C-alpha positions as CSV (number, residue, x, y, z in Angstrom):
1,X,0.1,0.0,0.1
2,X,1.3,3.6,-0.6
3,X,0.3,6.8,1.1
4,X,1.4,10.1,-0.1
5,X,2.0,12.8,2.6
6,X,1.8,16.5,1.6
7,X,1.7,19.3,4.0
8,X,3.8,20.6,7.2
9,X,2.7,18.1,9.5
10,X,1.4,14.4,8.5
11,X,1.2,10.9,10.3
12,X,1.3,7.4,9.1
13,X,0.2,4.2,11.4
14,X,2.4,0.8,10.6
15,X,0.8,-2.0,12.1
16,X,2.6,-5.0,14.1
17,X,2.4,-7.2,11.4
18,X,3.8,-4.6,8.9
19,X,6.9,-2.8,7.8
20,X,6.9,0.6,6.0
21,X,9.4,2.4,3.7
22,X,9.7,6.1,3.7
23,X,10.7,7.9,0.5
24,X,11.1,11.5,-0.1
25,X,10.7,13.0,-3.7
26,X,11.3,9.2,-5.1
27,X,14.4,8.7,-3.0
28,X,14.6,6.0,0.0
29,X,14.7,7.8,3.4
30,X,14.4,4.8,6.0
31,X,12.6,2.0,7.2
32,X,9.4,2.5,9.6
33,X,9.0,0.1,12.1
34,X,5.1,-0.8,13.5
35,X,3.8,2.1,15.5
36,X,2.4,5.7,14.5
37,X,4.9,8.0,12.9
38,X,4.6,11.9,12.7
39,X,6.3,13.6,9.8
40,X,6.8,17.6,9.6
41,X,7.6,18.5,6.0
42,X,7.7,21.2,3.7
43,X,4.6,21.4,1.3
44,X,6.7,21.3,-1.7
45,X,8.3,18.0,-0.8
46,X,6.5,14.9,-1.4
47,X,6.6,12.1,1.2
48,X,5.6,8.6,0.2
49,X,5.2,5.8,2.6
50,X,5.0,2.0,1.3
51,X,3.7,-0.6,3.6
52,X,4.3,-4.5,3.2
53,X,2.6,-7.2,5.0
54,X,5.1,-9.7,6.7
55,X,2.8,-12.4,7.5
56,X,3.1,-15.7,5.3
57,X,1.2,-15.9,2.0
58,X,0.3,-18.6,-0.2
59,X,0.5,-18.7,-3.9
60,X,-1.5,-21.4,-5.8
61,X,-0.7,-22.1,-9.6
62,X,-3.7,-23.8,-11.0
63,X,-3.7,-26.5,-13.8
64,X,-0.6,-25.6,-15.9
65,X,-0.6,-27.7,-19.2
66,X,2.8,-29.0,-19.5
67,X,4.7,-31.6,-21.7
68,X,6.4,-34.4,-20.3
69,X,9.5,-35.8,-21.8
70,X,7.2,-38.3,-23.8
71,X,4.8,-35.4,-24.9
72,X,2.1,-36.4,-22.7
73,X,0.0,-33.4,-21.8
74,X,-0.4,-32.8,-17.8
75,X,-2.3,-30.5,-15.8
76,X,0.1,-29.6,-12.8
77,X,-0.7,-27.4,-9.7
78,X,1.4,-26.3,-7.1
79,X,1.4,-24.1,-4.2
80,X,4.0,-22.2,-2.4
81,X,4.2,-20.2,0.9
82,X,6.4,-17.3,1.2
83,X,7.0,-14.2,3.4
84,X,8.5,-10.9,3.0
85,X,12.2,-10.4,5.0
86,X,13.5,-7.5,3.0
87,X,10.9,-5.1,1.9
88,X,13.5,-2.7,0.2
89,X,14.9,-5.1,-1.8
90,X,11.4,-6.5,-3.1
91,X,10.2,-2.7,-3.9
92,X,13.2,-2.5,-5.8
93,X,13.2,-6.0,-7.5
94,X,9.4,-6.5,-8.4
95,X,6.7,-4.1,-9.4
96,X,3.8,-6.6,-9.2
97,X,5.4,-9.6,-6.9
98,X,2.6,-12.1,-7.3
99,X,2.5,-11.7,-11.0
100,X,6.1,-12.5,-11.3
101,X,6.2,-15.3,-8.8
102,X,3.6,-17.0,-10.4
103,X,5.3,-17.2,-14.0
104,X,8.9,-18.3,-11.8
105,X,6.9,-21.2,-10.2
106,X,5.3,-21.9,-14.2
107,X,8.8,-22.2,-15.3
108,X,10.0,-24.4,-12.6
109,X,7.3,-26.9,-12.9
110,X,8.0,-26.9,-16.9
111,X,11.6,-27.6,-16.1
112,X,10.5,-30.4,-13.8
113,X,7.8,-32.2,-16.0
114,X,9.9,-31.9,-19.4
115,X,12.7,-34.1,-18.1
116,X,10.5,-37.1,-17.2
117,X,7.9,-39.5,-19.1
118,X,4.5,-38.8,-17.8
119,X,4.9,-42.6,-16.1
120,X,8.1,-41.4,-14.1
121,X,6.4,-38.3,-13.2
122,X,3.4,-39.6,-11.5
123,X,5.5,-42.4,-9.8
124,X,7.6,-39.6,-7.9
125,X,5.1,-36.8,-7.9
126,X,5.2,-36.7,-4.2
127,X,9.2,-36.5,-3.9
128,X,9.4,-33.3,-6.0
129,X,8.9,-30.6,-2.9
130,X,12.3,-30.3,-2.4
131,X,13.6,-29.8,-6.0
132,X,10.7,-27.4,-6.7
133,X,11.9,-25.3,-3.7
134,X,15.6,-25.7,-4.9
135,X,14.7,-24.3,-8.3
136,X,12.8,-21.3,-6.7
137,X,14.8,-20.3,-3.6
138,X,17.4,-18.2,-5.4
139,X,14.8,-16.3,-7.4
140,X,12.7,-15.7,-4.2
141,X,15.8,-14.7,-2.1
142,X,16.9,-12.2,-4.4
143,X,13.7,-10.1,-4.0
144,X,13.8,-10.3,-0.7
145,X,11.3,-13.0,0.1
146,X,12.0,-16.3,2.2
147,X,10.1,-19.5,0.6
148,X,8.8,-21.6,3.1
149,X,7.1,-24.4,1.2
150,X,6.8,-25.5,-2.1
151,X,5.0,-28.2,-3.5
152,X,3.3,-30.1,-6.2
153,X,-0.5,-30.5,-5.6
154,X,-2.4,-32.1,-8.1
155,X,-1.6,-33.7,-11.5
156,X,-4.6,-34.2,-13.8
157,X,-4.0,-36.7,-16.9
158,X,-6.1,-36.4,-20.5
159,X,-9.2,-38.7,-20.3
160,X,-7.9,-41.6,-22.5
161,X,-4.4,-41.8,-20.8
162,X,-6.4,-41.5,-17.3
163,X,-8.4,-44.7,-18.7
164,X,-5.2,-46.8,-19.9
165,X,-3.3,-46.0,-16.5
166,X,-6.3,-47.2,-14.8
167,X,-6.4,-50.5,-16.9
168,X,-2.8,-51.2,-16.6
169,X,-3.0,-50.6,-12.8
170,X,-6.1,-53.0,-12.5
171,X,-4.1,-55.6,-14.7
172,X,-0.9,-55.2,-12.6
173,X,-2.8,-55.8,-9.4
174,X,-5.1,-58.9,-10.9
175,X,-1.2,-60.1,-11.9
176,X,0.2,-59.7,-8.5
177,X,-3.0,-61.5,-6.9
178,X,-2.5,-64.8,-9.3
179,X,1.3,-64.7,-8.5
180,X,0.7,-64.6,-4.8
181,X,-1.9,-67.3,-5.0
182,X,0.2,-69.7,-7.0
183,X,3.1,-69.2,-4.5
184,X,0.8,-70.0,-1.7
185,X,-0.2,-73.3,-3.7
186,X,3.2,-74.1,-4.5
187,X,4.2,-73.8,-0.5
188,X,1.3,-75.8,0.6
189,X,2.4,-78.6,-2.0
190,X,6.0,-78.7,-0.8
191,X,4.6,-79.0,2.8
192,X,2.6,-81.9,1.9
193,X,5.5,-83.2,0.1
194,X,7.8,-83.0,2.9
195,X,5.2,-84.6,5.1
196,X,4.6,-87.5,2.9
197,X,8.2,-88.0,2.5
198,X,8.8,-88.0,6.6
199,X,5.9,-90.5,6.9
200,X,7.2,-92.9,4.4
201,X,10.7,-93.0,5.9
202,X,9.3,-93.1,9.5
203,X,6.3,-95.1,9.6
204,X,5.4,-94.4,13.6
205,X,4.8,-90.8,12.8
206,X,1.6,-92.2,10.6
207,X,0.5,-94.1,13.8
208,X,1.2,-91.1,16.0
209,X,-1.0,-88.5,13.9
210,X,-3.4,-91.4,13.7
211,X,-3.8,-91.3,17.4
212,X,-3.7,-87.9,17.5
213,X,-6.7,-87.3,15.2
214,X,-8.3,-89.9,17.5
215,X,-7.9,-88.0,20.4
216,X,-9.1,-84.6,18.7
217,X,-12.4,-86.2,17.1
218,X,-13.1,-88.0,20.5
219,X,-12.8,-84.8,22.6
220,X,-16.2,-83.8,20.8
221,X,-19.8,-85.2,21.7
222,X,-21.6,-86.6,18.8
223,X,-19.1,-87.8,16.9
224,X,-19.0,-91.5,15.4
225,X,-15.5,-93.2,15.0
226,X,-15.1,-96.1,12.7
227,X,-11.9,-97.9,13.8
228,X,-9.7,-99.6,11.1
229,X,-6.0,-100.8,10.7
230,X,-3.7,-97.7,9.8
231,X,-1.3,-97.7,6.8
232,X,1.9,-97.9,9.1
233,X,2.2,-101.7,8.6
234,X,1.9,-101.4,4.7
235,X,4.6,-98.2,4.9
236,X,7.0,-100.4,7.2
237,X,7.0,-103.2,4.7
238,X,7.0,-100.7,1.9
239,X,10.5,-99.2,3.4
240,X,11.8,-102.8,4.3
C-alpha cells in the first residue's frame, strides 16, 4: 500500500504485522517500524510511505498444461508459501510480485516435468517438493522473500491416458494376486510333499498322527468313530 503525505505535519500508522518504507521525492529515506509516525515536511516536498505485509502468504498455481518428456500433456497444480523479509529489496526487484512469482513457479514446474516421462513423473510426484523449492529459492531470495514451502499439489491426465493408466494398474494388481496365489499353492504342496516323505521314512509318525486325530475327534460329543487299521504296517513293509 502507498500513502502520499503532503503538508507541514502528517502521520502514518504501521501495523505490527507490517513494515514501512519512507521515500522523499522518490528517494528512499528509512524503514518504518510498527507504530505511529509523525512527519514535519515542507509542502513542496512529497513524502511517500509504502507498507508491506510480513505475514506468510500462499501462492497457488492452478492447472498448468505441461508436456512431459514423452510428449504427454499433464495439468499440474502447485502451491508455494513465502513471506517478505527485506521490503526494500522486494520494492526494487518487482513491481507486481505475485505476477512475477506466478511465472517463476510455472517455469520451475515446466523444467521438472519436461525431463521425465509421464509415468515416471506420476510415480515420483510426491517427491518433487525439495526440487521445486531448490529451483525457486534463489529467485525468491534475490527479491527479498523467504520461501517457506513449495509442493506439487495435483496432477491431471488426459481422459484417454487416465483410462489407460487405470486399466494397466488393474491388470498389474490382478497379475500380482494370481502370482501370490500360485506361490501359496506351491508352498502348500511342498509342505505336503515333505510330510509324505517323513511318513514314508518314519512309519511310526503315521501311527502317532492317527492317535492324535482320534484324540481330537473323541474330544467332541456326538461323533461316531469307525476304527480300522492304519497304513503304518504297509509303509513299514514298503520301507523294508
